[in-house]
N, C-alpha and C positions, 0 to 999 in steps of 0.2 A: 504493499502500499503506498510504504512511505518514498520508496522509488518513484513509481508510478507517479504521485502527487509530485515530486521535486522534478521530474520531466516534463509535466503539465506548468509548473510554474515557471521553470527556467523559458520553456518554451513561451510561457502568455508575456512574460517581460519585455520581451522583445517586438512584440506587437504594438501596433500605434493602436493608441487610446487605453493604452492599458498603465497607471498610474503605480499600482503594486501589486504582487501579487506573495504573499508568506503562507509558508505551510508549519503549523506549530502543532506539537502534540505534548498531551498531559501524560508529565513522567512517570504518575504514579496510575494510569489506567489507560484503558484501549481505549481512546479518543483522540481524533486527529481533526484538527480545524484549519479550512482553506481560507483567508484572509484575503478578499480577490477586490482591488479597485479599478474599475471603469470610468472612463469619462464619461460615457454615456452607453444607452441599450444598442446603439448601433454598434458599440466597441464589443460590448457583451457578446451580442449576437454573433458577430464576426470570432472570435473567440471559440465560441462553440462549434464551429467548420471547420477547427486546425485537427491536423493528422493528430499533435499530443495532447489536445482535447477528448478527441474519439478513442483513442487508446487508452486513455486515463479510464472515463467513461466503460469500455468495453471489459478491463478488469476489474471493476467495481464488484461487479455478483460474486466473485470469486475471491474476496477477501475482504468484505463488508458481512456481517452480522446482524449488527444492529440497526437502527433508525436512521436513515438520512435526513438532514433538515436544508432546508434553506431562508435565509433572512436578509432580504433587503432592506438596506439603509440608506440614507438621504444626508447627507453633510448639513449641522446647523453652521458651519464655517463657513464664514462670508469669503474667504480665499479660496474656497471648492467650488463657487459659482450659485 
């Protein structure tokens, strides 16, 4: 899981519109968090078409046994638009 997530993150960081893409894990639990920041929905939609994302998603069912959640947030920082 971590290897696939890191490949996905490394590819995403090179994409236009990707502001940040970080992979975190809880050292005491089997929890991995992907923190992704894109300029807009178009940049995120592009990310989902990339080979590294498609390989990541294809590998998830064999590696993830728990619930997957997605939470979209909007910045309140005026510097972020």
